[in-house]
C-alpha positions, 0 to 999 in steps of 0.5 A: 500500500502506498500513501501519498507523502504530503508536506507538514505545514505550519497549520498542521504543526499548530494543530499538533502543538495543540493536540500533543502539548496543549499549546495554542498558537495561530498558524500564521504567527507560527509561520511569521516567526518560524525561526523563533525558539519553540520555548517562546511559543510555550512548547517544551521538549516533551511537547515536541517529543509528543509531536514527533510521536504523532507524526511517526504514527501518522506516516508509519515511519520513524523520524530522525532523533534530531527531530525532537531536538529542533529549536524552531518551527522552521528547523523542525519542518525542514527536517521532518519534510526532508525526511518524509520526501526522501523516505530516509 
């Protein structure tokens, strides 16, 4: 069974932050401040770990361990989307 790989967007990341960590951030704010550390949005390392786990479940593959160490939304999305695109 093949699944179409789509890019994780700022909107999806915002929804995952709410679901996995209870942190509400407007996706437009997340995108406009994409290089700001996650901590400034109220997301800690455990929350990011929850997001990584959710994405792994959704896409049926492990993400690099570096994903949970990303400091900003842009760094996280670049790593995740690069992994999903290449299948690495």
